[in-house]
N, C-alpha and C positions, 0 to 999 in steps of 0.2 A: 504493500500500500504506500502510495506517495505521501511524503510528509508535508505537502502543501495543498491548499484548496484554491481552485480556480473559479472565479465568479464573473459572469457576463451580465452587465446591466445595460438595458436598451432604453433610450430616452423616449419621451412622450410620443405615442402613436397618434397621428392626426388624421382622423377620418378614414374613408375607404382607401385613398392613396397610401396612407401610412400602413394600413392593414395589408395592402397589396405588397409593398416593398418588404415588410417584415416577413411575410409568408415566403416570398421569393428568395430572400437573402439568408434566412435563418439556417437552412441546411448547410450552406457553405461556411457560415460562421461557426456552426457547431463542429464541422470537420476541421476548420482552421485552428480554433482555440481549444477545443475539447473541454468545455467548461463542466465543472461539477455541479454548478447551480446557475440557472438563468432567471433573471428578474426583469420584468418589463413594466413600465408605467403606461397605464391604459385609460387614463381619465378622459381622453379626447377621442376615443375610438369610434364613437357613434356620431357621424356627421361633424366631428370636430368638437363636440360638447357632450360629455357624459358617456354612459355605457348602457348598452341594452343586453338582454339575455342572448340575443342572436349574435351580436358582435363579440361578446365574451366567448360564446361557444366556438365561434370561428377561429379564435386564437388560443383556445384553452390548452391544446397539446403542444404549444410552442415554447412554454415557459413553466417554471416551477412555482413562481409567485408573481402576482400582478399587484402593483401598487397603484395609488390613485392620487386625488388632490381635491382642490376646491370645487371641481365640476362633478364630483362623484354622484351627487343627487340630481343632476340636471335632467335626467330621464326618470320619471316617476316610477317606472317598473324596477329600477335598481333598488329603491328603498323597499319595495315589496318582495324582491327576489334575492337580495344580496346574501342572505344566509345560505342559499343553495349554490352560490358561486364559491366553491371551496377554496380556490386559489387567490381570490380577490381580497385585498385589504382596504379598509377605509381609514382615513387619518385617525391617529390615536387621540388627538387632543380636540376632537369635536365632542358634542354632548354625549355623556356616557350612556344615556338611555337609548341612543340610536342603534339600529341593528348593524351587523357586520363584524368582521374580525379586526382587532386593533393590531395584531401581530401574528406571525406564524413561526413555529419552531419546526425545523426540519432536521432529520438525522442524515448527515452526509459524511461518509468516510468514518463512521463511528463517533462523530462529535455532533453537538447540538449547534444549529445555526438559527439565530434569531433574525427575522426581517420585520421591520416596522416602518411606519409612514407618519410623518408629522407635517402640519401646516404652519407656515410662518404667520406673523401678525402685522408686520410692517407693510403698509399699502394693501392690506388684505382685509377680508371680512373678519369681525371679531370671533376669536376662538380661545380656548384655554391656553395658558402659558406652555409653549412647547418645551421649554427648558425644565420646568417642574415636571411636566408629563414624562419626559424621557428619564429623569432622575427616578421617578416612582417605578417606571417600567423596568429599568435596569436592576432595581432592588427586588422587584417581584419575580423576574424571570431569569433563570440561570442558563447561560449558553456560552460556549467558547468563542464563537464567531458571531459578531453583531453588525448588521447592516441597517443603516438608517437612510431612508429616502426623505429628504427635507424639501418639501414643496413650498417654495417661498419666492417672493418678489425681489427683495432687497439683497444686494450682494453683501452688505455689511452684516445683515442678520444671518446669512448663510455662513459667512466666515466666522462669525461669533459662535455659531453652533459647532463648526468644525473644531475650533480651538477649545470650546467648552467640553467637548467629548473626546479630545485628544488623549489617546491611551486607554480610553474606556470602551471604545467601540472599534471595530475593524475598518469601517468606512462610513463617511458622511457624503452622500451623493445628492447634489442639488438638482431639482427639477423645477418646472413651471414656466421659465422664461423662453424656452425653446431655442435659445441661441447657445451653441456649445462654446464654453470658455476654455482658454488655453492655460489654466492655472492648476492643472492636475498635479498632485504631489503627495508625498508621504510626510505627514507632520512629524514633529520631533519625537513623539512617543509611539509611533507606529500606526497612526490612523491614516488611511487613504482618503483624499479629499479632492473634490472638484466643485466649483461654484454652480455650474449648470452642465449637465450631461448632454444637453441639446435635444433634438426631436427626430422623429422618423416621419418624414413627409417631404413636402416640396420646398426647395430652397429658392424657387422662382416666385414664391408668394411672400407674404409678410407673416412671419411665425406660422407658416403652413397654410395660410388662407389666401384667396385670390386678392392680389394687390390692389386692383381697381376698386373693389368693394371696401377694403380697409381704408384706402386713401380717401374715398368719398365720405366715409363715416367720420374720419378724423377732420377733414377740411371743412365739411358742412355741418357736422354735428347731428346728422340725421340718423335715426336708428336704422340699422341695416342687418339683415340676416346674412351672416358670413358663410361662405362655402369653401371647403378645402381646395387648394390648388393641386393640379395633377401633373405638372411638368417638373423635370429635374429632381427626381426623387432620391433622397438620401436616407441612410440609416445612421444615426448617431448613438454612441454608447461608450462604455468604458469596460476594460478588462482588468481585473484585479487579481493578484496572487497574494495569499497570506499563509502563514503557518497554522498548524492545528491548534495553537493557543490563541489565535485571533489577531496576531500582529501582522499588518500588511507589509509586504516587501516591494510591491510595484503596482502602478496604475498606469494604464495606457489608454489614450483616447482612440476611439474608432469613428471613422467617417467613411462609410461604404456607399457607392453609387449604384443605383439600379440602371443597368444599361438596357436599352430597347433591343 
């Protein structure tokens, strides 16, 4: 048995184009990286906003854990069916009475792996304190490897979480802003960090949506239903290696292009 764990984390899947590129590229990524664990953020898989049972089932076999974010309840059926979506997490720091799983524990290579999901509060809708929430969760749950998807808007809040959890978790992976940052690194006490892992969808749009519609909405302030863009499809992610005690040794950015 190898003395390291290999983790593949794929950034926010945006609508049908994102689902298409994930399905197309995942076999090659699995062959290339041979991950022990695959995590995918899916909060935008249904038309770019939220999750449906159908879109969840479409991707269900492609990953071990699905994380989410502030759009997790955009589709009413998610609230009604999330308990049946065994791989899907909802953010840990939303109201405790809401359904869904706050975290998952998986047994990989004989060790326990914790995967959890948090929402930021800066420039976001009000939620419980993510820092106190993760403190409580880490006291509550025992695991050698701990992966945190921090779904947040502000770079400063994401960096604060990275340093706050430095040495206490294996990885803090930023999601939500859809633009992959170039600051991946191993922090001083062995935590892998990136401010934003990026998205899986179109780079010819604006954060995955048709640019004309987004520009019109911003320039004129008129409410507009946004649709995912279909051109120039990319898959963004990170590949992390850690030891079996949970200390990260490397983090690599991934940017794969779907060729016609």
